[in-house]
C-alpha positions as CSV (number, residue, x, y, z in Angstrom):
1,X,0.0,-4.5,-15.7
2,X,-0.8,-1.9,-18.3
3,X,1.9,0.7,-19.3
4,X,0.6,4.3,-19.4
5,X,2.7,6.8,-21.3
6,X,1.9,10.4,-20.7
7,X,2.8,13.2,-23.2
8,X,3.0,17.0,-22.9
9,X,0.5,18.5,-20.5
10,X,-0.6,15.0,-19.3
11,X,3.0,14.2,-18.3
12,X,3.2,17.5,-16.4
13,X,0.0,16.8,-14.6
14,X,0.9,13.3,-13.7
15,X,4.4,14.2,-12.6
16,X,5.9,11.3,-14.7
17,X,6.1,10.2,-18.3
18,X,5.3,6.6,-17.7
19,X,3.9,4.3,-15.1
20,X,2.4,0.8,-14.7
21,X,-1.3,0.4,-13.7
22,X,-3.5,-2.6,-12.9
23,X,-6.7,-2.0,-14.9
24,X,-9.1,-4.1,-17.0
25,X,-10.7,-1.2,-18.9
26,X,-9.9,2.4,-20.0
27,X,-12.4,3.6,-17.5
28,X,-10.8,1.7,-14.6
29,X,-7.4,3.0,-15.7
30,X,-8.7,6.6,-15.6
31,X,-10.0,6.0,-12.1
32,X,-6.7,4.6,-10.9
33,X,-4.5,7.4,-12.3
34,X,-6.8,10.1,-11.1
35,X,-6.7,8.6,-7.6
36,X,-2.9,8.6,-7.8
37,X,-2.3,12.0,-9.3
38,X,-5.4,14.1,-8.3
39,X,-7.5,16.9,-9.8
40,X,-4.9,18.4,-12.1
41,X,-4.6,15.1,-14.0
42,X,-8.4,14.7,-14.0
43,X,-8.8,18.1,-15.7
44,X,-6.2,17.2,-18.4
45,X,-7.6,13.7,-19.0
46,X,-11.0,15.2,-19.9
47,X,-9.3,16.7,-23.0
48,X,-7.0,13.8,-23.8
49,X,-7.2,10.9,-26.3
50,X,-6.3,7.6,-24.8
51,X,-4.8,5.4,-27.5
52,X,-4.6,1.6,-27.3
53,X,-3.1,-0.4,-30.2
54,X,-3.4,2.6,-32.5
55,X,-7.1,3.2,-31.8
56,X,-8.8,5.7,-29.5
57,X,-10.1,4.0,-26.4
58,X,-13.5,4.5,-24.7
59,X,-14.2,3.9,-21.0
60,X,-15.5,0.4,-21.8
61,X,-12.5,-0.6,-24.0
62,X,-10.9,-3.7,-22.5
63,X,-7.2,-3.7,-21.7
64,X,-5.0,-6.8,-22.1
65,X,-2.1,-7.3,-19.7
66,X,1.0,-5.7,-21.1
67,X,-1.1,-3.2,-23.1
68,X,0.3,0.3,-23.7
69,X,-2.0,3.3,-23.4
70,X,-0.8,6.6,-24.7
71,X,-2.4,9.7,-23.1
72,X,-2.3,12.4,-25.7
73,X,-3.5,15.9,-25.0
74,X,-4.7,18.0,-28.0
75,X,-1.8,19.5,-29.8
76,X,-1.8,22.9,-31.4
77,X,-1.1,22.9,-35.1
78,X,0.0,25.5,-37.4
């Protein structure tokens, strides 16, 4: 299982800060969490960076079991 950690608007849209997901790739993970949490999370995910092992993931990025994926929406700076 992959641990997904949601931050800021992503946590609000998902209704949780963390959950476990069975997924082999980032793309599969996105499909699973959108099916669980619906359109509001889908909208937020489109603007988020999904970080795996300190690197930004792409839909084809493979996920090892026990991986941690951080879902980071854009942050305002200033």
